[in-house]
DONUVEX-417120 format. One record per residue (C-alpha): residue number from 1; residue in one letter; chain; y, x, z. Coordinates in steps of 0.1 Angstrom, whole numbers. Layout:
{NUM,'A','A',{Y,X,Z}};
...
REM end
This chain:
{1,'X','A',{342,-80,-2318}};
{2,'X','A',{321,-89,-2347}};
{3,'X','A',{337,-113,-2379}};
{4,'X','A',{327,-150,-2372}};
{5,'X','A',{313,-163,-2404}};
{6,'X','A',{346,-172,-2426}};
{7,'X','A',{345,-211,-2425}};
{8,'X','A',{330,-211,-2386}};
{9,'X','A',{362,-198,-2376}};
{10,'X','A',{372,-215,-2342}};
{11,'X','A',{398,-195,-2326}};
{12,'X','A',{434,-185,-2334}};
{13,'X','A',{436,-151,-2337}};
{14,'X','A',{412,-155,-2364}};
{15,'X','A',{432,-173,-2386}};
{16,'X','A',{456,-168,-2411}};
{17,'X','A',{494,-177,-2410}};
{18,'X','A',{488,-203,-2437}};
{19,'X','A',{455,-217,-2420}};
{20,'X','A',{477,-220,-2386}};
{21,'X','A',{498,-240,-2395}};
{22,'X','A',{477,-263,-2418}};
{23,'X','A',{465,-272,-2386}};
{24,'X','A',{485,-275,-2358}};
{25,'X','A',{516,-282,-2378}};
{26,'X','A',{511,-300,-2411}};
{27,'X','A',{498,-335,-2406}};
{28,'X','A',{476,-348,-2437}};
{29,'X','A',{480,-318,-2460}};
{30,'X','A',{452,-289,-2467}};
{31,'X','A',{428,-277,-2497}};
{32,'X','A',{406,-307,-2513}};
{33,'X','A',{369,-304,-2503}};
{34,'X','A',{349,-337,-2517}};
{35,'X','A',{323,-357,-2490}};
{36,'X','A',{316,-378,-2517}};
{37,'X','A',{343,-370,-2551}};
{38,'X','A',{328,-400,-2575}};
{39,'X','A',{334,-425,-2543}};
{40,'X','A',{372,-404,-2539}};
{41,'X','A',{360,-392,-2502}};
{42,'X','A',{373,-356,-2491}};
{43,'X','A',{387,-336,-2468}};
{44,'X','A',{418,-313,-2456}};
{45,'X','A',{411,-278,-2447}};
{46,'X','A',{433,-258,-2437}};
{47,'X','A',{421,-232,-2466}};
{48,'X','A',{393,-229,-2490}};
{49,'X','A',{374,-201,-2462}};
{50,'X','A',{378,-222,-2436}};
{51,'X','A',{366,-261,-2428}};
{52,'X','A',{390,-285,-2409}};
{53,'X','A',{385,-287,-2370}};
{54,'X','A',{389,-325,-2372}};
{55,'X','A',{366,-350,-2376}};
{56,'X','A',{387,-370,-2405}};
{57,'X','A',{379,-375,-2443}};
{58,'X','A',{401,-392,-2469}};
{59,'X','A',{390,-420,-2494}};
{60,'X','A',{410,-428,-2527}};
{61,'X','A',{422,-465,-2517}};
{62,'X','A',{447,-465,-2552}};
{63,'X','A',{452,-437,-2579}};
{64,'X','A',{440,-405,-2589}};
{65,'X','A',{407,-385,-2572}};
{66,'X','A',{435,-350,-2569}};
{67,'X','A',{411,-314,-2581}};
{68,'X','A',{384,-295,-2561}};
{69,'X','A',{401,-268,-2541}};
{70,'X','A',{441,-280,-2547}};
{71,'X','A',{466,-279,-2521}};
{72,'X','A',{480,-311,-2512}};
{73,'X','A',{496,-334,-2490}};
{74,'X','A',{480,-371,-2488}};
{75,'X','A',{503,-406,-2487}};
{76,'X','A',{477,-421,-2459}};
{77,'X','A',{487,-462,-2456}};
{78,'X','A',{465,-467,-2428}};
{79,'X','A',{436,-450,-2407}};
{80,'X','A',{404,-466,-2390}};
{81,'X','A',{377,-450,-2369}};
{82,'X','A',{346,-454,-2375}};
{83,'X','A',{311,-440,-2350}};
{84,'X','A',{280,-426,-2359}};
{85,'X','A',{251,-419,-2337}};
{86,'X','A',{242,-387,-2334}};
{87,'X','A',{209,-376,-2321}};
{88,'X','A',{220,-394,-2278}};
{89,'X','A',{254,-392,-2289}};
{90,'X','A',{281,-413,-2305}};
{91,'X','A',{305,-396,-2326}};
{92,'X','A',{336,-410,-2342}};
{93,'X','A',{350,-406,-2375}};
{94,'X','A',{387,-411,-2391}};
{95,'X','A',{385,-422,-2421}};
{96,'X','A',{420,-420,-2436}};
{97,'X','A',{430,-442,-2468}};
{98,'X','A',{449,-422,-2492}};
{99,'X','A',{478,-446,-2514}};
{100,'X','A',{487,-411,-2532}};
{101,'X','A',{491,-372,-2532}};
{102,'X','A',{510,-346,-2547}};
{103,'X','A',{507,-310,-2552}};
{104,'X','A',{519,-282,-2520}};
{105,'X','A',{533,-249,-2529}};
{106,'X','A',{506,-228,-2510}};
{107,'X','A',{535,-194,-2511}};
{108,'X','A',{557,-222,-2488}};
{109,'X','A',{533,-214,-2456}};
{110,'X','A',{543,-186,-2437}};
{111,'X','A',{525,-155,-2433}};
{112,'X','A',{526,-127,-2406}};
{113,'X','A',{516,-150,-2381}};
{114,'X','A',{496,-116,-2360}};
{115,'X','A',{491,-86,-2379}};
{116,'X','A',{527,-76,-2403}};
{117,'X','A',{526,-60,-2433}};
{118,'X','A',{524,-21,-2417}};
{119,'X','A',{496,-30,-2388}};
{120,'X','A',{472,-44,-2415}};
{121,'X','A',{477,-7,-2438}};
{122,'X','A',{476,11,-2402}};
{123,'X','A',{443,-7,-2394}};
{124,'X','A',{428,3,-2429}};
{125,'X','A',{433,41,-2421}};
{126,'X','A',{429,39,-2384}};
{127,'X','A',{394,55,-2392}};
{128,'X','A',{403,81,-2415}};
{129,'X','A',{407,118,-2416}};
{130,'X','A',{422,136,-2445}};
{131,'X','A',{406,172,-2458}};
{132,'X','A',{432,172,-2484}};
{133,'X','A',{469,149,-2483}};
{134,'X','A',{487,133,-2462}};
{135,'X','A',{465,101,-2450}};
{136,'X','A',{496,78,-2451}};
{137,'X','A',{498,71,-2486}};
{138,'X','A',{465,62,-2489}};
{139,'X','A',{470,29,-2470}};
{140,'X','A',{496,8,-2495}};
{141,'X','A',{466,21,-2523}};
{142,'X','A',{441,2,-2502}};
{143,'X','A',{456,-17,-2485}};
{144,'X','A',{461,-31,-2527}};
{145,'X','A',{423,-26,-2533}};
{146,'X','A',{419,-51,-2502}};
{147,'X','A',{444,-78,-2512}};
{148,'X','A',{437,-77,-2549}};
{149,'X','A',{457,-91,-2579}};
{150,'X','A',{458,-127,-2588}};
{151,'X','A',{449,-149,-2620}};
{152,'X','A',{478,-137,-2648}};
{153,'X','A',{473,-151,-2677}};
{154,'X','A',{443,-176,-2692}};
{155,'X','A',{422,-145,-2706}};
{156,'X','A',{414,-119,-2678}};
{157,'X','A',{405,-129,-2642}};
{158,'X','A',{423,-120,-2610}};
{159,'X','A',{414,-91,-2590}};
{160,'X','A',{416,-57,-2598}};
{161,'X','A',{385,-25,-2612}};
{162,'X','A',{393,6,-2582}};
{163,'X','A',{378,38,-2592}};
{164,'X','A',{372,64,-2566}};
{165,'X','A',{373,99,-2567}};
{166,'X','A',{364,122,-2534}};
{167,'X','A',{353,147,-2556}};
{168,'X','A',{318,167,-2564}};
{169,'X','A',{289,162,-2538}};
{170,'X','A',{311,143,-2513}};
{171,'X','A',{292,112,-2497}};
{172,'X','A',{317,113,-2471}};
{173,'X','A',{343,97,-2489}};
{174,'X','A',{324,71,-2504}};
{175,'X','A',{312,65,-2474}};
{176,'X','A',{345,58,-2452}};
{177,'X','A',{355,39,-2489}};
{178,'X','A',{329,20,-2478}};
{179,'X','A',{341,17,-2439}};
{180,'X','A',{375,9,-2448}};
{181,'X','A',{365,-17,-2475}};
{182,'X','A',{345,-40,-2446}};
{183,'X','A',{376,-54,-2439}};
{184,'X','A',{370,-79,-2468}};
{185,'X','A',{345,-102,-2456}};
{186,'X','A',{307,-106,-2468}};
{187,'X','A',{316,-140,-2479}};
{188,'X','A',{333,-121,-2508}};
{189,'X','A',{306,-101,-2515}};
{190,'X','A',{284,-129,-2531}};
{191,'X','A',{286,-139,-2568}};
{192,'X','A',{291,-178,-2565}};
{193,'X','A',{322,-169,-2541}};
{194,'X','A',{362,-172,-2556}};
{195,'X','A',{370,-140,-2549}};
{196,'X','A',{341,-116,-2557}};
{197,'X','A',{342,-83,-2548}};
{198,'X','A',{311,-52,-2547}};
{199,'X','A',{311,-16,-2542}};
{200,'X','A',{290,5,-2575}};
{201,'X','A',{281,30,-2582}};
{202,'X','A',{270,27,-2618}};
{203,'X','A',{293,15,-2646}};
{204,'X','A',{284,-23,-2644}};
{205,'X','A',{305,-45,-2657}};
{206,'X','A',{309,-77,-2640}};
{207,'X','A',{317,-115,-2641}};
{208,'X','A',{307,-138,-2621}};
{209,'X','A',{311,-175,-2640}};
{210,'X','A',{330,-186,-2610}};
{211,'X','A',{347,-163,-2598}};
{212,'X','A',{389,-166,-2599}};
{213,'X','A',{395,-129,-2589}};
{214,'X','A',{366,-103,-2597}};
{215,'X','A',{374,-70,-2577}};
{216,'X','A',{347,-36,-2587}};
{217,'X','A',{350,-6,-2570}};
{218,'X','A',{338,19,-2589}};
{219,'X','A',{322,55,-2572}};
{220,'X','A',{333,85,-2595}};
{221,'X','A',{319,61,-2621}};
{222,'X','A',{331,67,-2666}};
{223,'X','A',{335,44,-2689}};
{224,'X','A',{343,11,-2673}};
{225,'X','A',{383,-4,-2672}};
{226,'X','A',{401,13,-2646}};
{227,'X','A',{433,-4,-2628}};
{228,'X','A',{434,18,-2594}};
{229,'X','A',{420,50,-2593}};
{230,'X','A',{421,66,-2556}};
{231,'X','A',{420,104,-2549}};
{232,'X','A',{399,103,-2520}};
{233,'X','A',{392,132,-2504}};
{234,'X','A',{386,117,-2469}};
{235,'X','A',{358,114,-2439}};
{236,'X','A',{353,91,-2414}};
{237,'X','A',{367,102,-2372}};
{238,'X','A',{346,100,-2348}};
{239,'X','A',{337,62,-2343}};
{240,'X','A',{350,65,-2304}};
{241,'X','A',{384,75,-2316}};
{242,'X','A',{388,40,-2335}};
{243,'X','A',{365,19,-2322}};
{244,'X','A',{379,-3,-2301}};
{245,'X','A',{419,-8,-2316}};
{246,'X','A',{389,-17,-2350}};
{247,'X','A',{377,-44,-2324}};
{248,'X','A',{406,-55,-2318}};
{249,'X','A',{425,-58,-2350}};
{250,'X','A',{398,-67,-2376}};
{251,'X','A',{398,-101,-2367}};
{252,'X','A',{433,-98,-2372}};
{253,'X','A',{434,-79,-2406}};
{254,'X','A',{411,-108,-2418}};
{255,'X','A',{431,-130,-2413}};
{256,'X','A',{465,-115,-2426}};
{257,'X','A',{442,-104,-2459}};
{258,'X','A',{430,-146,-2465}};
{259,'X','A',{469,-155,-2461}};
{260,'X','A',{476,-128,-2490}};
{261,'X','A',{449,-144,-2512}};
{262,'X','A',{472,-177,-2507}};
{263,'X','A',{500,-160,-2529}};
{264,'X','A',{502,-160,-2562}};
{265,'X','A',{528,-136,-2575}};
{266,'X','A',{544,-142,-2610}};
{267,'X','A',{560,-120,-2632}};
{268,'X','A',{597,-139,-2638}};
{269,'X','A',{604,-147,-2676}};
{270,'X','A',{637,-126,-2670}};
{271,'X','A',{613,-95,-2657}};
{272,'X','A',{589,-97,-2689}};
{273,'X','A',{615,-72,-2714}};
{274,'X','A',{615,-52,-2686}};
{275,'X','A',{573,-52,-2684}};
{276,'X','A',{572,-49,-2722}};
{277,'X','A',{600,-12,-2719}};
{278,'X','A',{580,4,-2688}};
{279,'X','A',{547,-5,-2709}};
{280,'X','A',{561,10,-2742}};
{281,'X','A',{571,41,-2720}};
{282,'X','A',{540,53,-2704}};
{283,'X','A',{522,45,-2738}};
{284,'X','A',{550,72,-2751}};
{285,'X','A',{536,94,-2727}};
{286,'X','A',{503,87,-2734}};
{287,'X','A',{505,96,-2769}};
{288,'X','A',{511,131,-2759}};
{289,'X','A',{474,153,-2758}};
{290,'X','A',{452,162,-2734}};
{291,'X','A',{421,144,-2714}};
{292,'X','A',{417,118,-2691}};
{293,'X','A',{393,114,-2670}};
{294,'X','A',{388,79,-2668}};
{295,'X','A',{397,52,-2691}};
{296,'X','A',{433,45,-2671}};
{297,'X','A',{439,7,-2692}};
{298,'X','A',{474,10,-2678}};
{299,'X','A',{481,-24,-2698}};
{300,'X','A',{460,-46,-2682}};
{301,'X','A',{469,-24,-2646}};
{302,'X','A',{504,-21,-2643}};
{303,'X','A',{511,-62,-2640}};
{304,'X','A',{486,-62,-2619}};
{305,'X','A',{494,-37,-2593}};
{306,'X','A',{529,-49,-2590}};
{307,'X','A',{516,-87,-2584}};
{308,'X','A',{491,-71,-2560}};
{309,'X','A',{522,-47,-2540}};
{310,'X','A',{538,-83,-2542}};
{311,'X','A',{512,-100,-2532}};
{312,'X','A',{507,-77,-2498}};
{313,'X','A',{544,-85,-2492}};
{314,'X','A',{541,-125,-2492}};
{315,'X','A',{566,-127,-2524}};
{316,'X','A',{565,-156,-2544}};
{317,'X','A',{579,-138,-2575}};
{318,'X','A',{570,-104,-2583}};
{319,'X','A',{605,-78,-2586}};
{320,'X','A',{622,-57,-2604}};
{321,'X','A',{616,-25,-2577}};
{322,'X','A',{582,-35,-2573}};
{323,'X','A',{574,-35,-2608}};
{324,'X','A',{590,0,-2605}};
{325,'X','A',{570,7,-2577}};
{326,'X','A',{535,0,-2594}};
{327,'X','A',{546,25,-2627}};
{328,'X','A',{556,56,-2599}};
{329,'X','A',{524,46,-2575}};
{330,'X','A',{500,40,-2611}};
{331,'X','A',{511,72,-2624}};
{332,'X','A',{510,97,-2585}};
{333,'X','A',{471,82,-2582}};
{334,'X','A',{462,92,-2615}};
{335,'X','A',{475,123,-2616}};
{336,'X','A',{461,129,-2580}};
{337,'X','A',{426,121,-2592}};
{338,'X','A',{422,146,-2622}};
{339,'X','A',{417,170,-2589}};
{340,'X','A',{389,151,-2577}};
{341,'X','A',{368,152,-2611}};
{342,'X','A',{350,168,-2638}};
{343,'X','A',{339,144,-2667}};
{344,'X','A',{364,149,-2687}};
{345,'X','A',{376,135,-2724}};
{346,'X','A',{404,134,-2747}};
{347,'X','A',{429,105,-2745}};
{348,'X','A',{427,100,-2784}};
{349,'X','A',{387,99,-2777}};
{350,'X','A',{392,79,-2755}};
{351,'X','A',{411,54,-2773}};
{352,'X','A',{393,59,-2802}};
{353,'X','A',{398,20,-2816}};
{354,'X','A',{366,6,-2836}};
{355,'X','A',{371,-11,-2869}};
{356,'X','A',{366,-46,-2851}};
{357,'X','A',{393,-34,-2827}};
{358,'X','A',{417,-20,-2853}};
{359,'X','A',{412,-51,-2876}};
{360,'X','A',{425,-73,-2851}};
{361,'X','A',{454,-54,-2840}};
{362,'X','A',{465,-49,-2874}};
{363,'X','A',{467,-84,-2875}};
{364,'X','A',{486,-93,-2846}};
{365,'X','A',{514,-70,-2861}};
{366,'X','A',{513,-92,-2889}};
{367,'X','A',{515,-123,-2868}};
{368,'X','A',{546,-106,-2855}};
{369,'X','A',{564,-100,-2883}};
{370,'X','A',{558,-125,-2901}};
{371,'X','A',{570,-153,-2870}};
{372,'X','A',{539,-166,-2858}};
{373,'X','A',{539,-166,-2817}};
{374,'X','A',{517,-140,-2801}};
{375,'X','A',{497,-161,-2781}};
{376,'X','A',{457,-162,-2777}};
{377,'X','A',{449,-199,-2797}};
{378,'X','A',{473,-190,-2824}};
{379,'X','A',{449,-153,-2824}};
{380,'X','A',{419,-171,-2826}};
{381,'X','A',{432,-189,-2861}};
{382,'X','A',{445,-157,-2882}};
{383,'X','A',{419,-133,-2870}};
{384,'X','A',{388,-124,-2891}};
{385,'X','A',{372,-106,-2862}};
{386,'X','A',{336,-134,-2853}};
{387,'X','A',{345,-159,-2823}};
{388,'X','A',{319,-147,-2810}};
{389,'X','A',{335,-111,-2812}};
{390,'X','A',{368,-120,-2802}};
{391,'X','A',{366,-119,-2765}};
{392,'X','A',{351,-84,-2762}};
{393,'X','A',{379,-80,-2792}};
{394,'X','A',{408,-84,-2775}};
{395,'X','A',{396,-72,-2741}};
{396,'X','A',{390,-41,-2758}};
{397,'X','A',{427,-34,-2770}};
{398,'X','A',{443,-43,-2738}};
{399,'X','A',{414,-16,-2723}};
{400,'X','A',{429,6,-2750}};
{401,'X','A',{465,-11,-2738}};
{402,'X','A',{473,-14,-2772}};
{403,'X','A',{483,-51,-2769}};
{404,'X','A',{490,-70,-2730}};
{405,'X','A',{493,-101,-2712}};
{406,'X','A',{526,-112,-2704}};
{407,'X','A',{509,-144,-2688}};
{408,'X','A',{496,-179,-2697}};
{409,'X','A',{486,-178,-2733}};
{410,'X','A',{507,-153,-2746}};
{411,'X','A',{504,-120,-2759}};
{412,'X','A',{524,-89,-2755}};
{413,'X','A',{525,-58,-2785}};
{414,'X','A',{529,-20,-2767}};
{415,'X','A',{547,-2,-2791}};
{416,'X','A',{550,-25,-2820}};
REM end
């Protein structure tokens, strides 16, 4: 069963739970897509990835125009039908006049309509045969790779960078990984997509300017920031052994993924101290002498992985248990990935700071000592690092796990 283009899906089994609700159960609610912004004319779609099936448009009669791509409820005062000649027929379009609107929380739309979490993870591992370990352990990691992570602060995009480690010369593992990731819609592999996914075999650093989330999967690549190392000593089963199940479940697995992307879980304020403690614990472990096979930025990875787990389970907020699970999972896959890598360098070499980075780190510590709130905007005012070097320098401090982003504009200091 071939996947329909995202915007042209029409069968119920292809729709996510949130899309189904907005089409059949919620009137005058949806995601804003403009027909003519200057005139205040727009559609309300069931998701950013599916056009409305109804021949209706909304016209702002009073009040401000809603922002593009946001989920809103419109207050409609009246409506009328207009008829347009199309080819040899007539098309009726309903025009709804809007006198007000409010934002809605997409997290409150119920998902899990046709496929639950276990079935989704089972779909991810169905084609795989492990040659080195229990394949069921890989399901969660693959699921997180697929649903990625929401944008959690003002500096970094959402998404997850994964590193796929199959072992030298094991082409079958990379082939299997690419097969599993076909659950990600083709539209998300285009740089203009709001949710961008790309599989890479070189150390490219890609940042599409229009993407809210950027998820890059690298094959045994070094010198790039990895949030989720994936030990992947697997190969594909014979095609006939999983083909029928894949045809049946894949459209529904894709609908599960689309539902998940609508969730934007955040770490509650009450758990930020706990996050700081986890990061400091990992930092202490990292300071022990040893080697690393890849750039494992736990400062960025652990909050992202916790949010990815929460998103997978359709949670609005990251729980304390999910924060703990993200640390345990990250530590486990880091240790297992070492078995499949040969290129290593010392931890001290991997995380050595350049002059600008060392200077900015000292300035952040000075801000903390003098009571200046640690925010990105304040750092821009107080740093001596040139503006054109600011973003890269701060990003490198995060990659080296000296600082992290608790959320919004805030900066957190690790080990300081």
